[in-house]
LOLUM-809305 format. One line per 5 residues: number of its first residue (from 1); for each residue x, y, z of N, C-alpha, C, CB. Coordinates in Angstrom, 1 decimal, padded with zeros to 4 digits. Glycine has a CB too. Example, Ala and Ser with C-alpha at 12.3 -4.5 7.8 and 13.67 -1.06 7.14 Angstrom:
1> 013.2 -005.7 007.8 012.3 -004.5 007.8 013.2 -003.3 007.8 011.3 -004.5 009.0; 012.8 -002.2 007.1 013.7 -001.1 007.1 012.9 000.0 007.9 014.1 -000.6 005.7
# end
This chain:
1> 002.4 008.6 -030.7 002.5 008.2 -029.2 001.6 008.7 -028.4 003.7 008.6 -028.5; 000.6 008.0 -027.2 -000.1 008.8 -026.1 001.2 010.3 -025.5 -000.4 007.3 -024.5; 000.7 011.3 -025.3 001.6 012.3 -024.3 001.4 011.6 -022.9 001.0 014.0 -024.3; 002.3 011.1 -022.0 002.0 011.1 -020.8 001.4 011.8 -019.9 002.6 011.0 -020.6; 002.2 012.7 -020.2 001.9 014.4 -019.5 000.6 014.7 -019.3 002.2 015.6 -020.4
6> 000.1 014.7 -020.4 -001.2 015.0 -021.1 -002.2 014.5 -020.5 -001.2 014.5 -022.3; -002.3 012.6 -020.7 -002.9 012.2 -020.4 -002.5 012.2 -019.0 -003.2 011.4 -021.1; -001.9 012.2 -017.9 -002.3 012.2 -016.7 -002.5 013.4 -016.1 -001.5 011.5 -016.1; -002.5 014.6 -016.5 -002.7 015.8 -016.4 -004.7 015.7 -016.6 -001.6 016.6 -017.8; -005.0 015.1 -017.9 -005.9 014.8 -018.1 -007.1 014.0 -017.3 -005.6 014.6 -018.9
11> -006.7 013.0 -017.2 -006.9 011.9 -015.8 -007.1 012.3 -014.6 -005.9 011.1 -015.5; -006.4 013.3 -013.7 -006.4 014.2 -012.7 -007.6 015.4 -012.9 -005.1 014.9 -012.6; -008.0 015.9 -013.6 -008.9 016.9 -014.1 -010.4 015.8 -013.8 -008.5 017.6 -015.9; -010.5 014.6 -014.1 -011.3 013.8 -013.9 -011.8 013.3 -012.5 -010.9 013.0 -014.6; -011.0 013.6 -011.9 -010.7 012.9 -010.5 -011.7 013.4 -009.7 -009.2 013.2 -009.9
16> -012.8 013.3 -009.2 -014.0 013.7 -008.3 -013.3 014.2 -006.6 -015.2 012.0 -008.3; -013.4 015.5 -006.3 -013.1 016.2 -005.7 -013.1 015.4 -004.2 -013.8 017.3 -006.0; -011.3 015.4 -003.7 -011.5 014.9 -002.3 -012.1 015.3 -000.9 -010.7 014.8 -002.0; -011.8 014.4 000.0 -012.4 014.9 000.7 -011.5 015.5 001.9 -013.4 014.0 000.9; -011.5 017.0 002.6 -010.8 017.7 002.7 -009.9 017.5 004.2 -011.5 018.8 002.4
21> -010.5 016.4 004.9 -009.1 016.0 005.4 -008.3 015.5 005.1 -009.0 015.6 006.1; -008.2 014.5 004.2 -007.6 014.1 003.1 -006.4 014.8 002.6 -008.6 014.0 002.2; -007.3 015.5 001.4 -006.4 016.7 000.9 -005.8 017.6 001.9 -007.2 017.7 000.1; -005.9 017.6 003.4 -004.8 018.8 004.2 -003.8 017.2 004.6 -005.7 020.2 006.1; -004.3 016.3 004.7 -003.2 015.1 005.1 -001.9 015.0 003.8 -004.3 013.3 005.3
26> -002.7 015.0 002.6 -001.5 014.5 002.0 -000.8 016.3 001.5 -002.0 013.0 000.4; -001.4 017.4 001.3 -000.8 018.4 001.5 -000.1 018.5 002.4 -001.4 019.1 001.5; 000.0 018.6 004.0 001.2 018.1 005.2 002.1 017.3 004.9 000.7 017.3 006.2; 001.8 015.9 004.0 002.7 014.6 004.0 003.8 015.6 003.1 001.9 012.9 003.2; 003.0 015.9 001.6 004.1 016.4 000.9 004.9 017.5 001.0 003.9 016.5 000.0
31> 004.7 017.9 002.1 005.4 019.5 002.2 006.3 019.0 003.2 004.4 021.1 002.8; 006.5 017.8 004.0 007.4 017.2 004.9 008.2 016.5 004.4 007.0 016.6 005.8; 008.1 016.1 003.2 008.6 015.2 002.1 008.4 013.7 002.5 010.3 015.6 001.8; 007.2 013.6 003.4 007.0 012.2 003.7 005.8 011.8 002.1 006.2 011.9 005.6; 006.5 010.3 001.9 006.0 010.0 000.7 004.5 009.3 001.4 007.3 008.8 -000.2
36> 003.4 009.8 000.3 002.4 009.5 -000.1 002.2 008.4 -001.2 002.0 010.5 -000.2; 000.6 007.6 -001.5 000.7 006.9 -002.5 000.4 007.9 -003.5 000.1 005.7 -002.6; 000.5 007.3 -005.3 001.1 008.7 -005.8 -000.8 008.4 -006.9 003.4 008.7 -006.9; -001.1 009.5 -007.4 -002.6 010.1 -007.6 -003.3 009.0 -008.5 -002.6 011.7 -008.5; -002.3 008.0 -009.3 -003.2 007.0 -009.8 -003.3 005.5 -009.4 -003.0 007.0 -011.0
41> -002.3 005.5 -008.0 -002.3 004.6 -007.4 -003.9 005.1 -006.1 -000.7 004.4 -006.9; -003.9 006.0 -005.9 -005.3 006.6 -005.1 -006.5 005.8 -006.2 -005.5 008.8 -005.1; -006.2 006.5 -007.2 -007.3 005.9 -007.8 -007.7 004.5 -007.8 -007.1 006.1 -008.9; -006.5 003.6 -008.4 -006.4 002.0 -008.0 -007.1 001.7 -006.9 -005.1 001.5 -007.7; -006.9 002.0 -005.6 -007.0 001.7 -004.3 -008.2 001.6 -004.2 -006.5 002.5 -003.4
46> -009.2 003.4 -004.5 -010.3 003.2 -004.0 -011.1 002.0 -004.9 -010.8 004.4 -003.9; -010.7 002.5 -006.1 -011.8 001.3 -006.9 -011.5 -000.2 -006.4 -011.4 001.2 -008.9; -010.6 -000.8 -006.1 -010.5 -002.0 -005.7 -011.3 -002.1 -004.2 -008.9 -002.5 -005.7; -011.3 -001.2 -003.5 -012.2 -001.4 -002.2 -013.6 -001.5 -002.2 -012.0 -000.3 -001.3; -013.8 -000.6 -003.3 -015.4 -000.3 -003.7 -015.8 -001.5 -004.1 -015.8 001.0 -004.9
51> -014.8 -002.1 -004.8 -015.3 -003.0 -005.8 -015.3 -004.4 -005.0 -014.3 -003.0 -007.3; -014.6 -004.6 -004.1 -014.4 -005.7 -003.2 -015.3 -005.6 -002.2 -013.0 -005.8 -002.5; -015.6 -004.7 -001.6 -016.9 -004.4 -000.5 -015.9 -005.1 000.4 -018.8 -005.3 -000.7; -014.5 -004.7 000.8 -013.9 -005.2 001.8 -014.2 -004.6 003.4 -012.6 -005.0 001.3; -014.5 -005.3 003.7 -015.0 -004.8 005.3 -013.9 -004.5 006.7 -016.1 -006.1 005.8
56> -013.1 -005.5 005.9 -011.9 -006.0 007.4 -010.6 -005.6 006.5 -011.9 -008.3 008.2; -009.9 -004.7 006.6 -008.6 -004.5 006.1 -007.2 -004.2 006.4 -008.8 -003.9 005.5; -006.0 -005.3 006.1 -005.3 -005.0 007.1 -004.0 -004.4 006.1 -005.0 -006.4 008.2; -002.9 -003.4 006.7 -002.1 -002.3 005.8 -000.6 -002.9 006.6 -002.6 -000.3 006.1; 000.3 -002.8 005.5 001.6 -002.7 006.4 002.5 -001.9 005.9 002.2 -003.9 006.5
61> 002.1 -000.9 006.5 003.3 000.6 006.2 002.6 001.8 006.1 004.2 000.5 004.7; 002.2 002.5 007.5 001.2 003.3 007.9 001.3 004.6 007.2 001.1 003.5 009.2; 002.7 004.9 007.6 003.2 006.2 007.3 002.3 007.4 007.8 003.3 006.4 005.9; 001.7 008.5 007.7 000.9 009.3 008.2 -000.2 009.1 008.2 001.1 010.1 007.9; -000.7 007.8 007.8 -002.3 007.1 008.1 -002.9 007.7 006.5 -003.4 007.9 009.9
66> -002.5 008.2 005.7 -003.0 008.9 004.8 -003.9 007.9 003.6 -001.9 009.8 004.2; -003.2 006.8 003.2 -003.8 005.3 002.8 -004.5 004.6 003.2 -003.3 004.6 002.6; -004.8 004.6 004.2 -005.5 003.9 005.9 -006.8 004.4 005.8 -004.8 004.5 007.6; -006.5 006.5 005.9 -008.0 006.8 005.8 -008.4 007.1 004.2 -008.5 008.2 006.8; -008.1 007.2 003.2 -008.3 006.7 002.2 -009.0 005.7 001.5 -007.7 006.6 002.0
71> -008.7 004.4 002.1 -009.4 003.3 002.1 -010.7 003.4 003.2 -008.4 002.1 002.3; -010.5 003.9 003.9 -011.9 003.9 005.0 -012.6 004.9 004.6 -011.7 004.1 006.6; -012.2 006.0 003.9 -013.2 006.9 003.3 -014.3 006.0 001.9 -012.1 008.2 002.6; -013.2 005.3 001.0 -013.2 004.4 000.0 -015.2 003.3 000.2 -011.5 003.2 000.4; -014.4 002.9 001.7 -015.6 002.0 002.0 -016.3 002.8 002.7 -015.5 000.8 002.8
76> -016.8 003.7 002.5 -017.7 004.0 002.6 -018.2 004.1 004.6 -018.2 003.2 001.6; -017.0 004.7 005.2 -016.4 004.7 006.5 -016.9 003.1 007.3 -017.0 006.3 007.4; -016.7 002.2 006.7 -017.5 001.3 006.9 -016.3 000.3 007.4 -018.5 001.0 005.7; -015.3 -000.2 007.0 -014.1 -001.1 007.5 -013.5 -000.8 008.1 -013.2 -001.4 006.8; -012.9 -002.0 009.1 -012.8 -002.1 010.0 -010.9 -002.1 009.6 -013.8 -003.3 010.5
81> -010.1 -001.7 009.8 -008.4 -001.1 009.2 -007.9 -001.5 010.2 -007.8 000.6 009.0; -006.8 -002.6 010.0 -005.4 -002.7 010.9 -003.9 -002.6 010.2 -005.4 -004.2 011.7; -003.6 -001.2 011.0 -002.7 -000.2 009.9 -001.4 -000.7 010.6 -003.0 001.7 009.8; -000.1 -001.1 010.2 001.1 -001.5 011.1 002.1 000.0 010.7 001.9 -003.2 010.5; 003.0 000.3 011.4 003.9 001.6 011.3 005.0 000.9 012.5 003.0 003.4 011.7
86> 006.6 001.3 012.1 007.6 001.3 013.0 008.2 002.4 013.3 008.3 000.5 012.7; 008.1 003.6 012.4 008.6 004.8 012.4 008.1 006.0 013.4 008.5 005.0 011.2; 008.5 006.1 014.7 008.2 006.5 015.7 007.5 008.0 015.4 009.3 006.5 016.5; 008.0 008.6 014.5 008.2 009.9 014.1 006.4 010.3 013.5 009.7 010.1 012.9; 006.7 008.9 012.7 005.3 009.0 011.8 004.1 008.5 012.7 005.3 008.0 010.4
91> 004.5 007.6 013.4 003.2 006.8 014.3 002.4 008.1 014.9 003.8 005.5 015.8; 003.6 009.1 015.5 002.3 010.3 016.1 001.9 011.0 015.4 002.5 011.1 017.0; 002.6 011.2 013.9 001.7 011.9 013.0 000.3 011.1 013.0 002.4 012.0 011.6; 000.3 010.0 012.7 -000.9 009.0 012.3 -001.9 009.3 012.8 -000.7 007.6 012.6; -001.0 008.8 014.1 -002.9 008.6 015.3 -003.0 010.1 015.3 -002.9 007.7 017.7
96> -002.9 011.2 014.8 -003.1 012.2 014.9 -004.2 012.6 014.1 -002.1 012.8 014.7; -003.9 012.3 012.9 -004.2 012.5 011.6 -006.2 010.9 011.8 -002.2 011.9 010.4; -005.5 010.0 012.4 -006.8 009.4 012.4 -007.6 010.3 013.0 -006.8 008.1 013.1; -007.3 010.4 014.7 -007.9 010.8 015.4 -008.8 012.2 015.1 -007.2 010.7 016.4; -008.3 013.3 014.3 -009.2 014.3 013.9 -009.5 014.2 012.8 -008.8 015.3 014.1
101> -009.8 013.2 012.1 -010.4 012.5 010.7 -011.8 011.8 011.4 -009.2 011.0 009.7; -011.9 011.2 012.5 -013.0 011.1 013.2 -012.9 009.1 013.1 -014.4 012.1 012.3; -011.7 008.6 012.8 -012.1 007.2 012.5 -011.1 006.4 013.4 -012.0 006.9 011.1; -010.9 007.1 014.4 -010.3 006.1 015.8 -011.1 005.1 016.2 -010.1 006.7 017.0; -012.1 004.7 015.6 -013.0 003.3 016.2 -012.6 002.7 014.9 -015.1 003.3 016.6
106> -012.4 003.1 013.8 -012.7 002.3 013.0 -010.9 001.9 012.3 -014.0 003.0 011.9; -010.1 002.5 012.6 -008.5 002.4 012.4 -007.9 002.0 013.3 -007.8 003.6 012.1; -007.3 000.8 013.6 -006.3 000.8 014.5 -004.7 000.5 013.9 -006.7 -000.2 015.5; -003.8 001.5 014.7 -002.2 001.5 014.5 -002.0 000.2 015.4 -001.3 003.1 015.1; -001.4 -000.3 014.8 -000.1 -001.3 015.7 001.0 -000.6 015.2 000.1 -003.2 015.3
111> 001.9 -000.4 016.8 003.1 000.5 016.3 004.1 -000.7 016.6 003.3 002.2 017.2; 005.0 -000.7 015.5 006.1 -001.8 016.0 006.5 -002.5 014.2 005.2 -003.4 017.5; 007.8 -003.2 014.7 008.1 -003.8 013.7 007.2 -004.4 012.9 008.8 -004.6 013.9; 006.5 -005.2 011.3 006.0 -005.6 010.9 006.4 -007.0 011.3 005.9 -005.1 010.0; 007.3 -007.3 011.3 007.8 -008.9 011.4 007.6 -009.4 012.7 009.3 -009.2 011.0
116> 007.3 -008.6 013.7 007.0 -009.1 014.8 005.8 -009.0 015.0 007.6 -008.7 015.8; 004.9 -008.1 014.4 003.6 -007.9 014.7 002.7 -009.0 014.0 003.2 -006.4 014.2; 003.1 -009.2 012.8 002.3 -010.1 011.5 002.2 -011.6 012.1 003.4 -010.2 010.0; 003.1 -012.2 012.9 002.6 -013.4 013.8 001.8 -013.1 014.6 003.5 -014.0 014.6; 001.3 -012.6 015.5 000.5 -012.4 016.3 -000.8 -012.3 015.9 000.9 -011.5 016.9
121> -001.2 -011.9 014.7 -002.2 -011.6 014.8 -003.1 -012.8 014.1 -002.4 -010.2 014.3; -004.5 -012.6 014.6 -005.3 -013.9 014.0 -006.5 -013.3 013.2 -005.8 -015.0 015.2; -007.2 -014.3 012.7 -008.1 -014.3 011.9 -007.4 -014.0 010.8 -009.2 -013.5 012.2; -008.4 -013.8 009.4 -008.2 -013.4 007.8 -009.1 -012.2 007.2 -008.8 -014.7 006.8; -008.2 -011.4 006.5 -008.4 -010.2 005.8 -009.0 -010.6 004.2 -006.9 -009.4 005.9
126> -009.5 -010.0 003.9 -010.2 -009.7 002.8 -009.3 -009.3 001.4 -011.0 -008.6 003.3; -008.5 -008.3 002.3 -007.7 -007.2 001.7 -006.6 -007.2 002.4 -008.3 -005.8 001.6; -005.5 -007.0 001.7 -004.4 -006.5 002.2 -003.4 -005.4 001.3 -003.8 -007.7 002.6; -003.2 -004.2 001.9 -002.2 -003.3 001.4 -000.9 -003.3 001.9 -002.6 -002.2 001.4; 000.2 -003.8 000.6 002.0 -003.4 001.5 002.3 -002.2 000.9 003.5 -004.6 001.1
131> 002.8 -001.5 001.7 003.6 -000.4 000.9 004.2 -000.2 002.2 002.7 001.0 000.1; 005.3 -000.9 002.8 006.3 -000.8 003.7 007.5 -000.6 003.3 006.4 -001.8 004.4; 008.8 -001.4 003.7 009.8 -001.0 003.5 010.6 -002.3 002.7 010.4 -000.4 004.7; 010.6 -001.6 001.1 010.5 -003.0 000.0 011.1 -003.9 000.4 011.0 -002.8 -001.4; 012.6 -003.5 001.2 013.3 -004.9 000.9 012.9 -006.1 002.2 015.3 -004.7 000.7
136> 011.4 -005.6 003.1 011.3 -006.6 003.8 009.9 -007.1 003.0 011.3 -006.4 005.3; 009.1 -006.9 001.6 008.5 -007.5 001.4 008.5 -008.9 001.2 008.2 -007.1 000.9; 009.6 -009.7 001.1 009.8 -011.2 000.6 010.0 -011.7 002.1 011.2 -011.5 -000.6; 010.1 -011.2 003.3 010.2 -012.1 004.1 008.7 -011.6 005.1 011.8 -012.1 004.9; 007.9 -010.4 004.9 006.5 -010.3 005.2 005.6 -011.6 004.5 006.0 -009.0 004.7
141> 006.1 -012.3 003.1 005.2 -012.4 002.7 004.7 -014.0 003.1 005.3 -012.0 001.4; 005.2 -014.8 003.5 004.5 -015.7 004.4 003.2 -015.8 005.2 005.2 -015.8 005.2; 004.0 -014.3 006.1 002.5 -014.3 007.4 001.5 -013.7 006.3 002.9 -012.9 009.4; 001.9 -012.8 005.4 000.6 -012.1 004.8 -000.1 -012.9 004.3 000.7 -011.1 003.7; 000.4 -014.4 003.5 000.0 -015.2 002.3 -001.1 -015.7 003.8 001.4 -016.5 001.3
146> -000.6 -016.1 005.1 -001.4 -016.9 006.2 -002.8 -016.2 006.0 -000.7 -016.7 008.0; -002.8 -014.7 006.4 -003.3 -013.4 007.2 -004.4 -013.1 005.9 -001.9 -012.0 007.5; -003.9 -013.8 004.4 -004.9 -013.5 003.6 -006.2 -014.3 003.3 -004.2 -013.2 002.6; -007.6 -013.8 003.0 -008.6 -014.9 003.0 -008.7 -015.5 001.8 -009.8 -014.4 003.2; -009.0 -016.7 001.7 -008.8 -017.1 000.4 -009.6 -016.6 -000.4 -008.9 -018.3 000.1
151> -009.1 -016.3 -001.7 -010.0 -015.4 -002.8 -009.3 -013.9 -002.2 -012.1 -015.7 -002.6; -008.8 -013.7 -001.4 -008.6 -012.3 -000.6 -007.7 -011.2 -001.8 -007.6 -012.5 001.1; -007.3 -010.6 -001.6 -006.7 -010.0 -002.5 -005.5 -009.0 -001.9 -007.8 -009.2 -003.3; -004.2 -009.4 -002.2 -003.2 -008.5 -001.7 -002.5 -007.6 -002.6 -002.3 -009.3 -001.1; -002.3 -006.2 -002.4 -002.1 -005.1 -003.4 -000.4 -004.7 -002.7 -003.5 -003.7 -003.3
156> 000.4 -004.8 -003.4 001.6 -004.0 -003.4 002.2 -003.4 -004.0 002.2 -004.2 -003.2; 002.6 -001.9 -003.3 002.6 -000.7 -003.9 004.5 -000.7 -003.9 001.5 000.6 -003.0; 004.9 000.0 -005.2 006.3 000.6 -005.5 006.8 -000.5 -006.1 007.3 001.2 -004.2; 006.3 -001.5 -006.6 007.1 -002.7 -006.7 008.1 -002.0 -008.0 006.0 -004.1 -007.1; 008.5 -001.4 -008.9 009.3 -000.7 -010.4 010.1 000.2 -009.2 008.0 000.4 -012.1
161> 010.4 000.5 -008.1 011.6 001.0 -007.5 012.1 002.2 -008.3 012.7 -000.1 -007.4; 011.1 003.1 -009.1 011.4 004.3 -009.7 012.1 003.8 -010.8 012.3 005.2 -008.9; 011.9 002.9 -011.4 012.7 002.3 -012.5 013.9 001.1 -012.3 013.3 003.4 -013.2; 014.1 001.3 -010.7 015.3 000.3 -010.6 015.4 -000.8 -011.0 015.7 000.0 -009.6; 013.9 -001.9 -010.9 013.5 -002.9 -010.8 014.3 -003.3 -012.3 011.9 -002.9 -010.4
166> 013.9 -002.7 -013.1 014.3 -002.9 -014.7 015.6 -003.0 -015.3 013.9 -001.8 -015.5; 016.4 -002.4 -014.3 018.2 -002.8 -014.7 018.8 -004.0 -013.8 019.4 -001.4 -014.2; 019.5 -004.2 -014.4 020.5 -005.3 -014.1 021.1 -004.9 -012.4 021.9 -005.5 -015.5; 021.5 -005.9 -011.4 021.9 -006.2 -010.4 023.1 -004.7 -010.6 022.3 -007.9 -010.2; 023.8 -004.6 -011.6 024.8 -004.3 -011.3 024.8 -002.5 -011.9 025.9 -005.4 -011.9
171> 023.7 -002.2 -012.5 023.6 -001.2 -012.6 022.9 000.1 -011.6 023.3 -001.5 -013.5; 022.5 -000.4 -010.8 021.8 000.5 -009.6 023.2 000.7 -008.6 020.3 -000.4 -008.8; 022.6 001.5 -007.8 023.6 001.9 -006.7 023.9 000.7 -005.9 023.1 003.1 -005.7; 025.4 000.5 -005.6 025.6 -000.1 -004.5 024.7 -000.9 -003.6 025.9 000.7 -004.1; 024.0 000.8 -002.3 023.3 000.1 -001.7 022.2 000.1 -001.7 023.4 000.2 -000.8
176> 021.4 000.1 -002.9 020.5 -000.4 -003.5 020.4 -002.2 -004.1 020.4 000.7 -004.4; 021.3 -002.2 -003.7 021.1 -004.0 -004.6 020.9 -004.7 -003.6 022.7 -005.0 -005.5; 020.6 -004.8 -002.5 019.8 -005.7 -002.0 018.2 -005.5 -002.0 020.2 -005.9 -000.8; 018.3 -004.4 -002.1 016.5 -003.8 -002.2 016.0 -004.7 -003.2 016.1 -002.0 -002.9; 017.1 -004.0 -004.6 016.3 -004.3 -005.9 016.5 -006.2 -005.7 017.4 -003.4 -007.8
181> 017.5 -006.8 -005.2 017.5 -008.3 -005.3 016.3 -009.0 -004.4 019.0 -008.8 -004.8; 015.7 -008.2 -003.1 014.5 -009.2 -003.0 013.4 -008.7 -003.7 014.1 -009.6 -001.6; 013.3 -007.6 -004.2 012.0 -006.9 -004.6 011.9 -008.1 -006.0 012.2 -004.9 -005.1; 013.0 -008.3 -006.7 013.2 -009.2 -008.3 012.2 -010.5 -007.7 015.3 -009.8 -008.9; 013.3 -011.0 -006.3 012.7 -012.5 -006.2 011.0 -012.1 -005.3 014.1 -013.8 -004.9
186> 010.8 -011.4 -004.6 009.1 -010.9 -004.5 008.5 -011.1 -005.9 008.9 -009.1 -004.2; 008.6 -010.8 -006.4 008.0 -010.8 -007.9 007.9 -011.7 -008.4 008.4 -010.1 -008.8; 009.1 -012.7 -008.6 009.1 -014.0 -008.9 008.2 -014.9 -007.8 010.5 -014.3 -008.9; 008.6 -014.8 -006.6 007.4 -015.8 -006.3 005.6 -015.2 -006.9 007.5 -015.8 -004.3; 005.4 -014.1 -006.3 004.2 -014.0 -006.6 003.9 -014.2 -008.0 003.9 -012.9 -006.3
191> 004.5 -014.6 -008.8 004.0 -014.5 -010.2 004.3 -016.0 -010.6 004.7 -013.2 -011.1; 005.0 -016.8 -009.6 005.2 -018.2 -009.9 004.5 -019.2 -008.9 006.7 -018.5 -009.9; 004.0 -018.3 -007.7 003.6 -018.9 -006.3 002.4 -020.0 -006.7 003.0 -017.5 -005.2; 002.0 -021.1 -006.5 000.8 -021.7 -006.2 -000.1 -021.2 -005.5 000.9 -022.6 -005.7; 000.3 -020.3 -004.8 -000.6 -019.6 -003.7 -001.7 -018.6 -004.5 000.4 -018.6 -002.6
196> -000.9 -018.2 -005.2 -001.3 -016.4 -005.8 -001.5 -017.1 -007.5 000.8 -014.6 -005.6; -002.6 -015.7 -008.2 -002.8 -015.4 -009.3 -002.6 -013.5 -009.2 -004.2 -016.2 -009.7; -001.2 -013.8 -010.3 -000.9 -012.0 -009.9 -000.8 -011.2 -011.7 001.3 -011.8 -008.7; -001.3 -009.9 -011.1 -001.5 -009.2 -012.3 -000.5 -008.1 -012.0 -003.2 -008.8 -012.6; 000.7 -008.0 -012.9 001.5 -006.6 -012.7 001.4 -005.2 -013.2 002.6 -006.8 -013.0
201> 000.8 -004.4 -012.6 000.7 -003.4 -013.7 001.3 -002.1 -013.7 -000.4 -003.0 -013.8; 001.6 -001.4 -014.4 002.0 000.1 -014.9 001.5 000.9 -014.1 001.6 000.6 -016.2; 001.3 001.1 -012.6 -000.1 002.1 -012.6 001.1 003.3 -011.0 -002.6 000.8 -011.7; 000.9 004.2 -011.0 002.0 005.1 -010.3 003.5 004.2 -010.2 001.5 005.6 -008.8; 004.2 004.0 -009.1 005.3 003.3 -009.2 005.4 001.7 -009.3 005.7 003.6 -008.2
206> 004.0 001.6 -010.1 004.0 -000.1 -010.3 003.1 -000.8 -008.8 006.1 -000.8 -010.3; 002.1 -001.5 -009.1 001.1 -001.9 -008.4 001.3 -003.7 -008.9 -000.5 -001.0 -008.8; 001.0 -004.7 -007.9 001.1 -006.3 -008.1 -000.3 -006.3 -007.5 002.4 -007.4 -007.3; -001.3 -006.7 -008.0 -002.5 -007.4 -008.1 -002.5 -009.0 -007.5 -002.9 -007.4 -009.6; -002.5 -009.3 -006.8 -002.3 -011.0 -006.4 -003.6 -011.5 -005.4 -000.7 -011.2 -005.3
211> -004.0 -012.4 -006.0 -005.5 -012.9 -005.4 -004.9 -013.9 -005.0 -007.0 -013.2 -006.4; -005.3 -014.9 -003.9 -005.3 -016.1 -003.2 -006.3 -016.9 -003.7 -005.5 -015.9 -001.9; -005.3 -018.4 -004.2 -006.3 -019.2 -005.0 -007.1 -019.9 -003.5 -005.5 -020.4 -006.4
# end
């Protein structure tokens, strides 16, 4: 059986050096215990942005703008990205990171609740990245589906919930049971929907790739 730790170390050794501004933002976020997408997910996200050549991207869940800036960099700094964040402290950090990286003309941060902002958006996006409050994915899905272009790609991060998704409802902590139930329902909807073809990947903390039919 392959040693997972050795494989992870080997793959990281093959990663090209990331731009200084991204390395700095990631280091600062980890120091402040702010979650950023895992290395495996970073590789996948870069690949998908480059492969789809998406020039317009919607992100639900900005945090400190690391993933938005990673997608912008992967696009050759050409993509126009709209990103939504509701946590005030992270909004300030994200705005500063976008500004200091020279991306303020290409990345638009919308501050507020995605449940209220998504219905106000117009047009469509060929790529949407969902990395927000996991318990809200299910409620976001109708508006996300409306906003996703035909044949567009929806990328959903952290679907495994650190392994909790595999457990029965009663095996997870009581406070996590609602999120557990909603994520299971979300994954069922994606994999049984007439709107999507979905592939679930064991990358990072789990990623769902859903192509809109």
